[in-house]
C-alpha positions as a printed Julia matrix, in Angstrom:
186×3 Matrix{Float64}:
  0.0    0.0     0.0
  2.76   2.46    0.96
  4.64   1.52   -2.15
  1.59   2.35   -4.28
  1.04   5.72   -2.57
  4.71   6.73   -2.64
  5.11   5.42   -6.14
  2.18   7.54   -7.39
  2.44  10.66   -5.19
  6.18  11.38   -5.3
  6.42  11.52   -9.1
  3.33  13.76   -9.15
  4.84  16.14   -6.57
  8.13  16.22   -8.45
  6.34  16.97  -11.73
  4.38  19.85  -10.16
  7.56  21.3    -8.68
  9.31  21.2   -12.05
  6.31  22.85  -13.74
  5.88  25.6   -11.13
  9.54  26.51  -10.67
 10.27  27.67  -14.24
  7.17  29.88  -14.29
  8.23  31.56  -11.06
 11.88  31.83  -12.12
 10.87  33.41  -15.45
  8.9   36.23  -13.84
 10.97  39.38  -14.48
 11.89  41.63  -11.59
 10.01  44.92  -11.57
 11.97  47.85  -13.05
 14.06  49.91  -10.65
 12.73  53.43  -10.15
 14.69  56.66  -10.55
 13.06  59.94   -9.57
 13.98  63.08  -11.49
 13.5   65.86   -8.96
 13.49  69.65   -8.76
 11.92  72.28   -6.53
 11.31  75.16   -8.97
  9.04  77.96   -7.77
  6.6   78.57  -10.67
  6.14  82.31  -10.13
  9.83  83.22  -10.2
 11.02  80.66  -12.79
  8.22  81.54  -15.22
  8.87  85.28  -14.75
 12.64  84.89  -15.31
 12.68  82.33  -18.14
  9.21  82.35  -19.67
  5.66  81.08  -19.15
  5.43  77.32  -18.72
  9.05  76.86  -17.65
  7.97  75.54  -14.24
  4.67  73.8   -13.65
  5.5   72.37  -10.25
  4.85  73.54   -6.73
  8.44  73.89   -5.53
  9.76  76.52   -3.16
 13.18  77.4    -4.6
 13.03  80.78   -6.31
 14.95  81.43   -9.51
 17.2   83.83   -7.55
 17.98  81.11   -4.95
 18.65  78.62   -7.76
 21.2   80.94   -9.42
 22.81  81.76   -6.04
 23.25  78.03   -5.27
 24.83  77.47   -8.7
 27.21  80.41   -8.15
 28.25  79.1    -4.75
 28.06  75.3    -5.0
 28.13  74.78   -8.79
 24.98  72.65   -8.44
 21.48  73.06   -7.04
 20.93  70.35   -4.39
 17.18  70.12   -5.0
 17.76  69.27   -8.71
 18.83  65.62   -8.64
 18.27  62.03   -9.71
 17.14  59.86   -6.78
 18.95  57.58   -6.24
 22.07  58.8    -8.03
 23.55  55.3    -8.24
 22.0   51.96   -9.19
 23.35  48.42   -9.16
 21.63  46.24  -11.74
 22.03  42.85  -13.4
 22.08  42.11  -17.11
 18.5   42.12  -18.39
 17.19  44.27  -15.54
 15.26  47.45  -16.39
 14.85  50.89  -14.87
 12.26  53.62  -15.29
 13.23  57.27  -14.7
 10.21  59.51  -14.04
 10.2   63.3   -14.03
  8.65  64.2   -10.66
  9.69  67.84  -10.87
  8.13  70.92  -12.39
 10.59  71.54  -15.24
 11.58  69.62  -18.36
 14.56  67.35  -17.7
 16.41  64.72  -19.66
 17.71  61.31  -18.69
 20.3   60.89  -21.42
 22.99  58.2   -21.64
 26.43  59.78  -22.11
 29.97  58.43  -22.54
 31.27  60.96  -19.98
 29.61  63.59  -17.82
 29.92  67.1   -19.17
 27.97  70.15  -20.2
 24.34  70.27  -21.18
 22.52  72.31  -23.82
 22.12  75.53  -21.78
 25.42  77.51  -21.85
 24.38  79.67  -18.85
 23.88  76.56  -16.67
 27.11  74.97  -17.98
 29.01  78.08  -16.96
 27.46  78.35  -13.48
 27.96  74.64  -12.8
 31.52  74.48  -14.25
 30.52  71.56  -16.51
 32.32  72.66  -19.68
 31.22  72.16  -23.25
 28.03  70.37  -24.27
 28.57  66.62  -24.62
 27.64  65.21  -28.07
 24.91  62.94  -26.7
 23.1   65.97  -25.26
 23.29  67.84  -28.57
 21.79  64.83  -30.38
 19.1   64.23  -27.75
 18.11  67.9   -27.73
 17.81  67.95  -31.53
 15.59  64.84  -31.36
 13.46  66.49  -28.66
 13.05  69.69  -30.69
 12.07  67.57  -33.73
  9.39  65.81  -31.66
 11.02  62.4   -31.93
  9.11  59.79  -29.88
 10.99  58.22  -26.99
 13.31  61.19  -26.65
 15.19  61.21  -23.36
 13.79  64.72  -22.68
 10.84  64.46  -20.32
  8.06  66.85  -19.37
  6.79  66.61  -15.77
  5.13  63.25  -15.24
  6.78  61.54  -18.23
  9.07  58.52  -17.93
 12.0   56.99  -19.78
 13.05  53.37  -19.38
 15.8   51.08  -20.56
 17.1   47.56  -20.01
 20.79  47.08  -19.34
 22.48  44.43  -21.5
 25.65  42.37  -21.53
 27.43  45.17  -23.43
 27.06  47.3   -20.27
 29.24  44.98  -18.15
 32.67  46.14  -17.02
 32.11  49.9   -17.14
 29.73  52.37  -15.51
 26.67  53.36  -17.53
 26.25  57.13  -17.21
 23.11  59.25  -17.54
 22.78  63.0   -17.1
 20.22  65.74  -17.46
 21.13  67.7   -20.58
 19.54  70.85  -19.15
 20.87  70.66  -15.57
 24.21  68.84  -16.15
 25.04  68.26  -12.48
 22.1   65.83  -12.32
 23.96  62.53  -12.87
 23.19  58.81  -12.58
 25.78  56.02  -12.49
 24.59  52.47  -13.13
 26.81  49.49  -12.39
 25.78  46.33  -14.25
 26.67  42.87  -13.0
 26.18  39.5   -14.67
């Protein structure tokens, strides 16, 4: 009797385990989240730069923003959160603009200047990097999936085997001190 039960039940349990395990193991991990943040004050940013520049509800005035850039060479409230990610090959991320201004999340070979000379000068970032020039041109042309994001928009990517062995760098091409470093492991 025991032989009949064990002989019929054990193979059934083993078969169910084999069937269930691959389905569970194949479920992809949810994408990692990156927040693109700023604290622009709409009244002062829109007055200084133009209507629609800031649609958020931040508290940093344009004058405070410029003063921080003059002193620190970055504005602490303008940042990617987190600024570093550790990912595995095949894992994805989604960067979402949670601020009030347009930002970009653009992959670059090396951090450098963005597309706004005034902000490059105040942040000591140097000349515009080529990837920012190309991304900005695509944005101005209305290219879908541009890395330039209006408030509430997102950009995502999946890191591949070609990203192993070196940091993958992203920066905002408007506010070039906003940087992301992704380390990819196998």
